[in-house]
N, C-alpha and C positions, 0 to 999 in steps of 0.2 A: 652790846657796843652803840652809843648812841650815833648816827650819821653826823658826819660833819655837813653834808649838802642841806644847806636853809630850806631847799625846795622840799625836804621829806620831813619825816616825822616818826616817832617809834610805831603809831599806829600803823602807816603804811608799810612797817616791814614786817608786820605779821600775815601768818597764811590768809590766804584767799578764804578760803572755809570761813575763818575768826571774821574777817572784814564782812561775810557777807551776816554771819549772824548778828552784827552790830547793827546792820540795817535793819534787821530784824525787828532788830528790840526798840529803835530808834521810832519816834511817830512820824506820820506819812510828812505832814510839813519842813520836818526839820531833816529826814532822810533826802528830800527833794532839793534841799540847800547842798548839804554834803554834797550831793554830786555836782556840784560846778566847783569845788574848791580845787581841783585835779582831773586830767585825764583817768587816772587810774579811776579815783571812786566814780566819775560817771561811765564807764565800762563795766564797772561794777554793779551801778543802778539799774542800765540796761538789760543785765544779765539774773537780774534780782528775781528770785521764784516766791516768794511768798512777801505778801504785800499786807502791813496792819494799817488799818483805816480804823481805828477807834470812836472816833466820835463820828464815822460817814451815817447817814441816814438812806440818802439815794446816790446809785450809782450807775453808769451810763456806761456799757461797754462797747465800743464802736469801732468797727472794722479790724476787730480782732483776728487775725492771720498770720499764721505761719508761730504758731506759739503752741513750743511742746505742753507749758505745765506751769501754773501757776497757780498759788495759794493765796486765796485771799481771807485774811484774818479781819473782820468787820464787825462786832457784836450786837451794835446800833443798826445795823442795815434790815430796811424794810422792803426799800422799792428799787426792781432792778429793771434794766431796760439794755435790750442786746440787739445792737442795731448792725446790719451785714459783717454778723462776727461769725465766720468759717470755721473755728476751731473749736467752737466748743460744743458738747456732743450729751446724751445723757449719762456717759459715764462719768462725767463733772459733776451730775447731779448724786451720782452713787458715793464720789470718794470725797469731795469738797463740801464741809459742815453748813455752806454760806448760805447755798441753795436748798436746805432743808427749813432756812428760820424766813426768808424772805416772805413776804405777804401779799406784796402787789408787783407782778411780772408781767414787763412789755418785750416785743419780738416784733419783727417784722420777717416775713415770707420766707427770704432766703436763712434767716435766720433759724425759723422755726423748722425747716427743711435739713439744717443740717444737723440739727440735733439728731437725728435720727443717719448720720451720717455711719456709724458704729450701730450693728444691728437693733431694732427697737423691740423691745420684748414688752410685752400687755402691763408689765409691774417691772418699776425700780423696785431697788434693795433698802430703799427708804421712803418711808411718806411724807410727803411737801406739807407745808402749814400755808399754802397760799387761800388768800381770801380772791384776789381779784388775777382776770386774766388779760391783759389785751394784746389782741395782736392785729397788727398795720399792714395791709399792704398784701391780703391775703391772695396771693395766684395759686387758682385751685389746681391739685394735684391727690392723687391719692395719697402718697408717701405724706405730706403736710398735712392732712384730716387725721391720719395713721398717730404722727405727732403730738399733734394737739390732742388727740382720744388719750393718749399715752399721759399727757400731763394733766386733764382733766381727772382722770381717772387714779391717780393718784395723790392729789390733793381734795381729801375729805370734807377741809372745809370751805372749799370755792363755792360763793354764792353770787361773783361776778362775771361775764363774756361780754366783753365787746371787742368786736369785729368790724375795726375802721374802716377798711375800702375790701371789697374782694375784687381783684383786679386781673382783667383780661379772661372774667368770665363769658362763656361762652364763644369763646375765639377760635376754640380748638373743639371741636366735635367728640373727638377720643377721647380726650381729658374728658369732658365732661358726660360721656356716656361710661367712662370709666368709675366715676366717681358715684354715680347713681347707680351703678354695677354694686359697686362695695357699699354704699351705705346700706342698700336694701338686704345686703347678707351680712350687717356688723349691727342687728339690732341690740346683741346682748352689750356689747361694749358701747355703743353709741347710751343705751339706759343708763349705765355705771355712769358713763363721765357726765351725764347732764344731772342726774339723780338730785343735789342740793342744789342746784343752782336757781334763784332768786329773781336775778335781774340780767337782762341782753339787749346787747346796745347792737346795733346795725348799721355803720355811719357808712356817708356817700354812697348810699344805697342808688340803684340806677334800675332795678327792674328788670334783670335777666334772667332767664329760667333758671339759672343756677342759684343765683340768691333766692326765687323765689322757694324753689327745692328745699334748701338751708334752712330757710328760716319752717319750711313744713318740718321738714327734720327734728327740729330744737323743741318747736312747739308740742309737737308728739310724743317726745322722751323726755319733756321735764315736769315731774309731777309738784315740782315744790315751786313752779315760776310765776312770778307776781305782776313783772312787767317785762313788753319787750319794746324796745323802741327803736324805731325806723326813721332815718331820717335823710332825707333825698338829698343827692350829689348837689342838683337843680333844683332851683326854688321850687316849678312846678313842672312834673313830668306829664307827657301827653296823655298819659294810659290809667291819670291819679287817680279815679273815681272806681274805674276797673282792677285795677290792683291792690286798692283797698279793700274791695269787695271780697276780691280772690283769697286777701289774708283772713280776713275773718271768717269765710267760709273755714277754713282748717281747721283738722282737730286737734284740741289742745288735752295734755294728759293732765293739767290743772284748773279745776276751774276756776281757779283764781286769777288766771293768767289776761292779763289785760293788754290790748296793742294799742301804742300809741304811734301814728302814722304823721311825720313833719315834713 
């Protein structure tokens, strides 16, 4: 029976499960407009667990917290950024096909750490198609390094690694010592992670001992490396010549690896 209330329609009388299914099938721009039709549709939109983003090529997930489950369908997506996203773990990579298709991933230190909120295994259930990985504001800790190595090891096509800034490096002696100890014992994992990398960029470089050690490890375990680009945070570091001399002295697994220090 059709409702006599003009504010309602036959569609609004349908079960919630069917309304959710309608939202799933409607292109995202129209689904967003539908959410403004009534309070009922707005509530449905906020609880929608599947997003259809059919034409989207770039997506940024920012401040994703208190999210139990969202299934994203976006066949053309290639670029994904995760910033301050505390609800996305490696389990999402295992169950959501979107993570297997993206080729460029950018995340910050907090999002990287929270990937391992669920126990980090050496290998994911799926192989990733990443070609480049960018990490911003990398606060040094063993857990973050383990998560980064997991991403790299599960991305056989990855050739570019970009670390935009190592933050709070050398501020905590315990974390620095712990990192050195871990990397000295994890040579196999590091070698597997870096075996295909051809370009590495270290941004906002400050010349700390932690940054120098990371560069030393990368150079020593990247047999196909062609370019190591190091960009200073300030225009001219006090120890610029001394730092460059030390960088050049590091062992390189690749005879073709060139260091560009700017």
